[in-house]
N, C-alpha and C positions, 0 to 999 in steps of 0.2 A: 277276695276272701278276707284279707286283713281289715278292710273297711267294714265288712259285715260283722266281723267279730268285735271291732271297736264300737260299732253302733249299738250292739246288743251285749256290751261288756258286762253289765250287771246280771243279765240272765245267765250268761255263761259262768259267771262267778258263783251264783247261787247253785247252778247245776253241779259245778265242780265240788263245792262244799258238801252238797247233798250226797254226791258220790263217795266222798271221803267218809261221811257219817254212815253211809250204808255199809261200807267196808268195815268200819270200826264196829258197827252194830253186829254184823255177821260174825266177826272174830270174837266179840264179847259174848254172843249167844253160844258159840262153841265152847268157850271157857266156862260159862255158867252151866252148860249141860254136863260137862265132865266134873264140875264141882258139886253137882247135885241140886243146883237151884232150879234147873229146868229138866223136865222129863216128859216122856210120852205116856199118856194114860192108856187105859184098856181100849178106848175108842180110836187110838192112834193120833189124838190131838196133842199138841205141845202145851204143857201146863206148867204152872209155877208152884214150886214147893213153898207154900205160904208160911208154914211153921219155921222152916230154915231161913226164909227171907226175912221174916219179922225178927227172929233172933239175931240175924246178922246186921240189919239196918240200925238196930238200937245199940250197937257196940261203938267204941270210939273209932275203930278203923272203918266202920260203916259210915259214920259222920264224915270222916276224911274223904272217902271215895265220892260221896254225894257232893261235898264241897268242891272237889277237883272237877267233877263233871259239870257243876254249875259254872265254874270259872272258864272251863274249856268251851262250853257251848255258847255262853253269852259273849265271849271274846271273839270267837270265829264268826258268829252271826250278829255282830254288834251293829251292822248297818240295817238290820231288819227291825222295824218298830215293834215294841211290846214284847221282844224276846226275853227281856229281863223279867217282866211281869209274868210271862208264861211259865218260866222256870220257878219263880217264887210260888206260884199257885201249885205247881207240881210237887214242890217240897212240902207245902202245906197239906197236900193230899197224902203224902207218904207218912207224915208225922202228925199224930193226933194232938200231941202236946204242943201248943202254940209257941211256947218259949224255946223249945228245941228248933222248931221251924224258923222262928225269928233269928236265932243265933246263927244257924247255917246260912240262911238267906242274906242276913246283914253282913256277915263275914265275907260271903262270896261277892256281893256287889262292891264292897269296899276294896277288896283285893283286885277285882277286875278294873275298877275305876282308876286306881293308882297305877296299875300295870299299863293300861291304855294311855294314860296321861304321860307316863315315862316314855312309851313308844313314840308318841307324837312329839314330845319335847326334844328327844335325842335323835329320832328318825327324820324329823322335819316334815315340811308340807308335802314333799314328794312321796314319802311313805304313806301319808294320810290319803292322798289321791289314789294310790294303788289299792289300799285296803278298803276305803269307803266309796271310791268312785269320784271323778273330778267334779261332777255336777253337785252331788250331795255335799262334798267337802267345801265347795265354794259357797253354797247356801248356808251351811252351818257357820262358816267363817264370817260371812256377812252379818248373820244374826248375832253372833258373840261380839263382833266389833261394834255393832250399833246398839244392841240392847242386852249385852252380856251381864251387865251389873245386876240387873233384876231378873231377867228371864232364865239365866243359867241355874240359879238355885231353885227357881220355880219348876223348871223342867226336870230337875233331879227328884222332885217330889212326885212326879207323874211318870211312871214307867211305861206309859202307853206310847211315848216318843222314843226315837233311837237314842236314849240317854247315854248308852255306852259309847256310841259314835261321837257324841258331843264332848265327852271327856277326852277323847283322842284329839279332836280339833282344838280343844282348850290347851292341850299340850303343845301342838304345833304353833299356836299363837302365844305360847309362853305366858299363860295366865298366871298371875301371882299366886303362890301357894297360900298366902295369907287370906285370899278370897276363895281359892279352890278347895282347900281342906274343910273349912266350916260349911261350904256349900254342899260338899259331898256327904260329910258326916251327918249334918242336920237334915238336909234335903232328902237324902237316901234313907235316913233313919225314919223320917215321917212317912215316906212312901212304902217302905217295907212294913212298918207298923200298921198302916192303913189296910194293906192287903192281908197280912197274916191275922191280925186281931179283928179287923173289920169284917172279914169273911166269916169269922167264927161267930159273929153276932146274928147271922142269918141262916135259916134252915132252907137252903135252896131246893131240897128235895120236895118240899111242900109247896113250892111256888106255882101259882097259876099264871096264865099268860099275862093277865093284867098286873100281877105283882112284878113281872119282868119289865113291863112298860114303865111302871112307876119307878122302879129301881134304876133303870138305865137313864130315864129322864132326869132323875135327881142327881145322878153322877155327872151327866152332861151339863146340867145347870150349875153345879158346883164348880166344875172345871172352867166354864165360861165366866163365872163371877171372879174366880181366882185370876184368870188372865186379864180380865177387864181392870181389876184393881192393880195388877202388876204393870199394865200398860200406862195407866194413869200415873202411877208412882214413877215409872221410868221417864215419862214426859215432864213431870214436875222436876225431877232431879236434873234432867238435861237442860230445862229452861233456866233453872237457878244457876247451873254451871256456866251456861252461856252468858247470863247476866253478870255473874261475878267476873268473867273474863273481860266483858265490856267495861265494867267499872274500873278494872285495873288499867285498861287502855285510856280511860278518861282522866285518870289521875296523872298520866304522863303527858306533859306538854311537848309535842314533837315539832321541831323545826326541820322540815324534810325538804331537801332540794338536791340538785345534781352534784353539789359540792360535799355534802356530808353523808350521802347515801353510800351503801356498801355495794360494790360491783361484784356480781356473781358470774358474769359472762361478758366478754367483749371480743368481737370478731368482725372482720370485714366480709360482706356478702356482695355478690354480683347478680341481682335479680334480673331475669330475662335477658341475660347476656350483655347487660349494660357495662360500658367502659368505666364509669365512675362508681366506685364501691359505696355501699351503704354500711355505715358503721352501726352495728347492732349491739346495744348494751343492755344488760339486764341488772336491775337493782333489787335488793330485798325490800319487801313492803313492811309497814310498821308492825304487823302481827307476826311476820317471819314465815308465814305459810304460803305466800304468793310472791308476786314480783311486779316491778314497774318496768315497762319496755320503753326504751329510748332508741329510735332509729334515725340516723342522720345521713343525708346524702352528701358525701364529702365534696367540697368545692362549690356547692350550689346554695348552701344555707337552708335547705329544706330539711325539716325533721318532724317526727311524730313522737308523742309521748302518751302512754296510756297505762291503765292499771289492770292487772290480771289477778284479781283476788276478790272472790264473792263477799268475803267478810269485810274487807277494807272498802269495797265499793259502796257499802251502805253508809260509811262515815266520811270518806275522803273522795276528792276529785283532783285530777291532774290539770293544773293550769299552765298553759304555755304562753310565752312572750316572744320578743324579738331575739333573733340569734338562737344559739343552742342553750336556751334557758327554760326550765320548767320548775314548777313548785307544787308540792302536795299540800292542799288545804282542806280543812274540815268543811263539810257541806253545811249550809245554813238550814236548820230544822225549825219547823214551827210546832211548838208544843200546844197540844190541845187538852182541855180538861176532860 
């Protein structure tokens, strides 16, 4: 039973949240009925008191209630793609004034983003896995680790992704606030503006089927172009960053051997029940991200030395000699025009 629940964890999570929302909706409906917002008409159907509702939603406390509902819904359903966009469209439907809709929507996404970021930062990766699911959390972490510099602000511009979930993962990864804050303010600002004011430019009630085809195709093409440019920019920055690191390495002339290398592990091992121990020594490699392995069979003079670092393997090779002697030398490269 436990394995079945764990296998379908996301489905059970959605069902649990929907059950909570159903209970909240029922309680809210009862409260609205006794407050006069809902009533039963002569036909016995449940109806909305439109005059009272319109008068209420345009008050300051009406704005606050809609804002709180926005924060609550998008936070609890942060793992569902486009939930933020759906609520922004709902707010746009409630308020004909686009500036009011923009203010409530923008305030809601900002508060939700910073709240989820704080939960991720102080709750840690374990909390992120419980809220978002282990698989989604790992995918988001991999994306932000590899392409977060460019793709994070881009995804904040497009609420069709689980952008609220990404803000929580950004917190678990302790993304710098100097990058997180402008990405959220600018990216989310552009996204909310595009939805609120962009939708106001079209009269969807008059759309024919071919209007929808053109509209959806144009949106898809725009998103594809945006991600294509973002990917090119990310590759360009990554390439330049790697080139700069390689240039720094070239400026340093390293004389690297077993005498001046830094030992990070030294122990005796007995492989396959051998009586003579093998002295296993690990040294730091030049870039500091890998290691050089030195294994010596005590009493026999046999030893092996090799490099375990993909970056250093491109530039260096371990040269062995007689006795327990090895040296790290630069590979000879042939430059081509």
